[in-house]
N, C-alpha and C positions, 0 to 999 in steps of 0.2 A: 284533561278533566284530572283537578286536583280534590282528592278526599279529604274530608273534614274530620278532625278528633282522633286521628291515626293515633292507636297505642298499642304496644307489645307487652304483655306483663308475664313474667315467670311464674307459673303455677307453683304453689308452696307444696303439693304433692310430689313435687320433682318430675324431671325428663319431659317438660310440658311448657310450651308457650300459647298464651291466649292473646290473639289479635282481635281489635275491633275498630271500627271506624261509621263515618256518617257520610252519605253522598251528598253533594252541594243541591240536588233536586230530588227531594223526596218524593215527588209523585212522577217521577220517570224512573221507568224499570232500566237500571243500570248492573250490567253483569262486572264480576271483577276476578281476574285471576290471580292467585296468590303463588310466587316464586321465592324459593329460598336458596342461600349458599351459604357457605363455611368460612369464606375468605373475604369477600366483598359483595356489594349490592349486585343483584342480577342486572343486566342492562337489556335484557330481551325477554320476552315472554316465554322463550325456549332454552335461557342460559340458567339453568339449575334445575332444582327437584320442585315438580311442582305438588303444592300444597293442597289448593282446593281451585275450584274455579265453578261459576255459575251465577245465574241470574239473583239480582235482590239481595246477594250478599251482603253482610253488614258485621259478621263476626266468626271466625275461625278459630278451631282448637287444632294447634299442631302437637302432635304425640310422638313417643318412641325416639326423644331427643338424648343427646350425651350431655350429662351434667357438666359444670363449668367450661362450657363452650358456647361461645357467641354464634347466634344464628342472623343473617342478614336477611330481610325480606323485600320485595319491590311488588307493588300491588299494580295492575294493569287493567283499568278499566274498559269496557267495552260495550257496544249497543248492537243488539240483535243477536242473530244465531245463524253462522257464525258472525263475528262482528270485526271490526278494525280495533286494535289495542291501543290504547293511548299511554304514551309514556310523560311521565312527570317526574323531576326530581324531586318533589315534595311527598309523593308515594313511596318513601323509603324509609325502611325503620329496622333497629336491631336491637336484641335482648339476647341476655345470657340465661340458658337454662339451668336450673337447680338441680341439686341431687339430694336424694332422701336417704339422709344416713340413720334415721331412726332413733334420735335422739331422746324422743319422747318415750319410747319404749324402754331405752337404755336406763334412764331416770327413774321410771317405774320398777323395774328389775332391781335396782339399788335398794328400793324401799325395804322397810322389814315385813317379814312376811304376814305379820299383824294386820298391815294394810292391803295387802292381797286379799286376806280372808274376808274382809268385811267389805272389799270393793267388788268382790267375785260375781254378786248376783246381778247389781245394776252397773257396775263400770264408771262412776262418776268420776272417781280419782283419774281413771286412765284418759277419760276424754279430757279431763280438765289438764292434764299434762299435754295432752296434744297443740293446747294455744303456747305456751313456751316453747314446746319440742319443734313446734314447724319454724318457728321464728329462729329457733338455734340451728336448726337444718340450714335456713336462708344464710344466716351469717356465717356458719361454716364453710357453705359452699362459694360464699364471696371471699372468704380467707384463703380458701385453697386456692380459688382462681389467681389470686396475686402471686403464687408462683411461676405463672405463665404471662407475667406481667412484661417481663424482657423478651419473650419469645415472639419474634416479629411475625411468625407464623400464626399465632394464636392470640395475639393480644387484643382486647378489644380496639375498633377503629377510633372511639372517642379519646385514647389515651395516646393514639400516634403524635399528635402535636406536642404533646409533654414529653415524649421520648426523643422526637426532633429538636424540642427547646434544650434540653440536656445537652446535645453536641452541637447548637449554634446552627441548626438546619432551619431556614425558613419553609415553613409548611404551606402547601397551597391546599386549601380546605375545600375548594370547588373540585379538586380531583378525586377519581373514585379511590375506595379505601385501598385497593390492592396496588393502586399506583403510588399512595402514601406510603405503603408498606416497602414498595421497592426503591423508593427515595431515600427512606431511613436506612434501609440495607446497605444501601451503595453509597450513602454519603460519606462515610470513611474512607473508601476507596477513591471518591471524587476530591476530598480534603487533599489526600497525598497528591493529586494531580493537579492542584491549583497551578493557573497559569500556564496549564498546557493545551493543547488544541482539543483533545478528548474531553477535558472539561468542560470547555466552552461550548462544544457541540452538544454537548449531554445539559447542559443548561438552556440553550436555546431551545432544544425539544421539549424542555419540562416547563419552561414559562410560556411558549408560544404556541407549542406543538406544530409549529413550521417546521419545514425542511431547511438545514442550514448548515453551511462548510466554513471553516475558519482558516484564514490564509495570512501567514506574516508577511510584510511587505519588506523585510529587511533585505529579502534578496533580490528585491527589485529596485534597489538603490544602487546606481551606477558608481563604478569605483575605479580608479585607475590602477593599472598594473593586476588587472584579474581577468585573466584569461577563461575561455572555457576549458572546464574541468570534463574532459571525454573519458568516460565510463566504458567499460567492455558490455558489449550487448551480442547478442546471437540472433540470427534468423534462420528458419529453416524453410526450405523448399522442397514440399512432399514428391512422392515419385510421381503423381500426376502433374507436376510443375506449377501446384499453387503455393504462393508464400504464404506462411502461418504469422501468427503474431510474433512480435519480439519480445525478447525476454532478457532481462539484466542479467548478466554473466558474474560481473564483477563490478565493485565500487573502487577498485585500485586504478587510479585516474591517470591521464597523461594530459599533455598539451599537444603532443604531436606522435607520429609513428604507430605502426601496426605490431601486430604479434605475430610470432612463427609457430607453425605448427608442424608436427610430424606423427606417424602412425608408429605406435610400439608394437612390439611383437606379441603381446595379450589381446590385441585388437583395440584397446583403448586409444583414445586421442590426447595427446599433451600439447599443451600450448604454453610457451614463454612469451613473457611480454616484460617491459620495463614498466616501472611505476614510482612515485614520490613516497618515500619512506623516512624515519627520522634522521637517518645519516646521509641522506642524499638519494640519488636515483639506482635503483636496485633492479635486477631481474628476478622476477617472479615466475612459478609454474602453476597450471591448474590442469587437471585431467578429466575428461569426460569419459566415463566408463558406464556400460550398459544405459545409455541415455540419461545419466545422471553426473552434474557437476560435483567433483569433489572438491575439498578446502583447498586454498592456495597455500602454497609454501614457496619461501625464498629459495633460490639458486646461486645467485652472487649477491652477498649481503655485506657490504663493506662501506667505507668512508669513500665520498667522491661521486662521479658521474658514471654509471654504466648505463647505456640505451641501444634501442634499436637491435635487437637480436634477430640471428638467422640460426637455423637449425637445419641438420640434415645426418643420414643414418647411413653408416656404412658397416654393413654387417651387425657386429655385436656392439659396434662402439657408435655413440651418438657424439656428433660433433656440435659444439655451440661456439657462435662467433658474435660478437657485440662491438659497440663502439664506446671508447673511452674518452676522456678529456685532460689534458694536463695544463692546468691553470698557470704555471709558471711560464711555460713557452707558448701556451693558447693554442695548441694545436690539438686535433682530434688523432688518434690512434685507434688500432684494431686489437683486439683481446681474444683468447679461445680458451674453452676448457672441453674435456670430452669426458664421457661417462661409459665406465664398464663394470657390469655386477652392481648397478644402482649406485655407484660411488662416482661423484664429480671430482676431477682432478682440480688442482689449485690453478685459477687464473693465470695464464701466460700471455706475454706480449706478442702478437704476430709481426714477424718484421722489426724495422726499427721504430723508434718513437720521435724520429728527428723529420718526417712528412707526414702532413694531414692526409689521413686516410678517414674514410668514413662510410656509411651506409652499408653494410655488408650485406651480400645476398648468396645463399649456400643451397646445392641442390646436390644429390648424387645421381650416378648412372648406372646403367644396368651392368658395366665390366666392374663395379666395384670401388668407381673411383668417387670422391668428392669435389666438385667445382665451387671455388669460392671467388666471388666477385665484388669490386668495391669501386667507391667513386675517389680518384684522386686527381686534383686539380680540374682540367676539362675533360678527361678520359675516363674510359671503365677500365680497370684493369682485372687481371684474373690469373688464377692458377688453378692446377689440380693436384689433388693428394691421391697417390694410388694405392695408398693403406700402408706403405711404409715411408714415402718420403713426398715432399713437393718434388713434381716433374721437373717445372722450371726455374733454372737459376735466377733468370730474371722474369719477373710477372709479364705476361702478355699485355698488350695494350689496345684499346677498341676507342678511337675518336669518337665523340658522341655530341659535341657542342657545346653551349655554355649553360650554366645556372643547371648542372646536373642534380638530380634528387630521386628520391623513392624507388632505388632499384628494387627490381623483383626477377627471379629466374626460375624456371619453369622447365622440367623434362619430361618429354613425352616419346613414345615409340621411337621417332626417327630424328628428332630435331629436340634442340637446346633453345630455349627461346629467352630474351631478355627483354624486360620493359624498363623504362624509366620515364621521370618527368624532366622536361626542358624548359626553359622561359624563352619566349619569342614574344617581339616588340609588334603591337598592333596599331591601331590608329590612334591619331594624337599622342603618339609616343607611349601608350599604356603598356604595360608589361603583362602578358597572360601566361598561363603555364599551360602545357598541352603534353601529351604523352606520345613518346616514340618507342620504336623497338626494331629489333632482328633477331635473327636464327642464325643457328649453325646446324649444318646438315651432318649429321653424325658418320654418314656413310662416307663423305668424300672431304670432311673436315673445313668446309668453305662455308664463310659467313656471307648470309645475304646483306644488300644495302640495307641503309637506315630508312625506315617506314614511318610516317606519322599516321596517329590515329584520326580516322575521318573526324571532322568537325566543321560545323558551320555557325559564324557568329562569332564574337568575343565574349568568352566565359572561359572558366579555369577547369582544366582536366587534370586531375593530380592522383597519386597513390594507385598506380595500375596492380592489380594480382589477377592471376590467371589461373585456371585448371583446365586439364586435359579432358577433351571429346573427341568422339571418334571421328576421325578427319580433320583435327584442327584442335582448337583453343576456345574456351569462354573467358572473356576478359571482364572483370569488375574492375570500377574506378570511381573516385569522388569526383563529382562535378558541381558546378554553381548553374549549369544549362537551364536547370528547371526553377531557379530563384533559391537563394541560399545552398548550402552544402547538402547534398544528398548523393545516391549511390546509382550508378547508371551501369548496364551490362550489354554485351554483343559478343556474337559468335565469329570467328574467323575459320572459314573452311577452304573453299576455294576464293572466297571474297568475303567482305564484312557485310553482315546483314544490317538491321535496323536497331539502333540503338533505344534500350527501354529503360526507364526508370524503375527501380527496385522498391515497391513501396512509396509511400509518401508521409511525412511527417514534417511539421514546423521547425523542430529541431535539426541541430547539425547533424549530420551522419557523414562520418570519414573513415578513411584507413579501411577498406574492406579486405577481407581474406577469405575465399571460398575454399569450404574441404568436401570432398567427394565423401559420401556416407553409402553409395552403395545402392540398393535396393531401398533405402531410407531416404533418398533425396541428395541435398544439398544442404550443407551447414554454412551460412555466411556469418563470419565475426566481424563486427565493424566496431567503430568508437564513435560515441555520441554524447552529448550532454542533456539528454533527454531528462524531464522531471521524472523522478521516482516516485510510485504510489505508496505512502506508508499507511499502515493499520495501526490501531491503538491496542498494546496488549491487555489492557483495562477494558475498552469497550470497543469489540469487535467490529463494531456498525461504524467506528469511525474512520473515515478515511481521507487523508489529504495529499498534497502534491509537495515534494521535496524539490525547490528550485534552486538548491546552493549551487548546482553545477552549470548553471547559465552563462555565467562570465559577463563582462562589459565588452562589448564588441561596437564597430561601426555600424550604424545604421544601413541595412542594405534595403533598398527601396524595390527590388527585384524579388524579395523573398514576402511574396503576397499572403501565404498561410500563415506567415510568423507574425504580420502587421496585423493581420485579422483578429489577433486574440487579444490585441488591447484593450486593456481593462478589464478583461474577463478572468474568471477564477483561474483558468489555466495559464493566463500570461506569464509567461518566464522572461520578458524583455526588461532592461534596465532604465530606469530614468533619471532625470534630476531631481535633488530633494525637494520635497514639497515643503517650506518653512511656514504654512499656513496649520491652522487648527480648527479647521471647520470639516465636514462630513465628506466633503469634496476632496479633501487634501488626503492623499492616500500615501504617498511613495515617502516613509521616514522609517527609521529604526525601531522607533516606538511605537509604531501603529501595526494593528491587526485589523484584517477585514473580516467582516461577517456577513457572508453572503447568503442572503435571504430567499426562498422561493415561498410566497404565501399560497394559501389554497385559493382555488379560482372565486370570484364575486367578493374580494376583500376590497371594500371602498378605501379612500385615502384616511378618512378619519380613524377607521379600524387599524389600519396600517401604523398611523402614528402613534396609537395608545398601545399596540405592541412593540413598537420600538421603544416608546419610553419606558414600559415595564423591563424589556431587555437591557436597556441601559443600565437601570438600577440594579437590576440582579447580577449582571457581570462584573459590575464593581465589586462582588464578594469573591470573585474568581481568577480575576486578571491582578497583575502586579501593580502598584500605585504609579510605575513608571511607565506603564503600557496604556494606548489610548484606542478604544475600538472605534472602528467606522462601521457604517451599516449600509450595504449594497444589494440592490435589486437583481437577481437573476431572472433573466428572461425566460 
């Protein structure tokens, strides 16, 4: 029910507002509940301070108010006792309470005493001065209220469109006063973020009240020579054997290769990895202390290519080996550095640089020695440092097959384990990667035969890494067995168990490295091109996915989870460029997608009107070279 002739009048006596209205049906006994607030109109019968409530009310006096303060009233009609309240936007009104400054008395006091003497008996003059005095009080209150005309907390709601106009902000007059205040307050911040996802999401929420998420399609455009950028992620398995949520550890990316890890004397975990920097591929370190990752720091920072680190501790000395590259002779070689007293020695070449050597793997034994393994031609070569010198004048050799890669060494109580990747030929002359291993019995010094990790079918198994468990080892490796690159693990005690996938994700997961955390479980480090969720520093509610790490790869028809994302907000796959300019053409550098989730029961006509309003509003918040398209989310 909409009330008629609704008025709110500040009383000249000050600190009081008089409200009056008519009901549309005078013969009908109608009740009214009057509620007020100081910042915006009440939205419900309980949203604010109750002024009056009763049947047959047509006027109310609100007293005890603060002068120069705007009060907002909403009237809720009802029938019966108790009755159902009816809300109508037309039953809203506001007014500013005046203050009584006593200007009539001040004028009277300024008159000569002669006037006071002759006016003392009847007071005609004093009452006459109340006429201009009350008006002067009103004018003084109105003038004083102008001091808060730029205070968004107190300014009259009817002036908000004027303030918005001064800064070029389009006002939605249908929005509540509190919403208009917040929009003007945030407009300056929003203008500073024009062209950003935060600004677009805020505009969608303001114009449509729908849920919207914004996506840049530039990262979905297929480009040549753009491999997957694999960031460093970590995944923890608790003491009960449950895998927790993965966490981004570092955006220092690689295209291939795993980190190396070693436990420090203070109990912290040091990991060393290679990543691309301004001068080439460098080695960086990151430390996990008391469950928190510290900032990354460079270890080997120089021109050239330094990759695939291996690390081992020998008492107070920490050995670091890695692979370098000689572009003149096109050979890979090994370098090393040691750390004592927190100081790294200058990089040195390991052996000569005339033979191609790569993929170092290092491990320490209980006797104080450090074993170093590397790949050289079609063999695994090795040597042991006893703390003073390398024991073998000519490094040992272990024939291991063709296409060697991904060497990993592990020391347990009684055996030294070696794992690596080999290439074998399957059906139709296709080449597949498999994992092979052998072990050295420390008590006898005898090497076991070379064994293959059990597998069934044609798929890739690569990048093995293991940790010691009671009576054997637990092996992790990357595989395409489940569609796309993922991580699998298995245990070897008296025999191999059943391989299991570690979590599931449509993104690539490669190069696992397990680290034993004792009672806290197991930490699994790995590399992934998983999209990273970003939040806005201006609008904390804004969340978007950063797909820049996806890369352009050949379509894998076995990656069902990845293919199922096609067209969705989370889709990180790359596609050929869309040359069209319709709403159905998404894949382009200049296109952003606004994914909308409308409320229930929105028909096609309402949706079209909303999109038309959004298209006009977004024009003020996107660069002129950017084209928005609108996509419905299920």
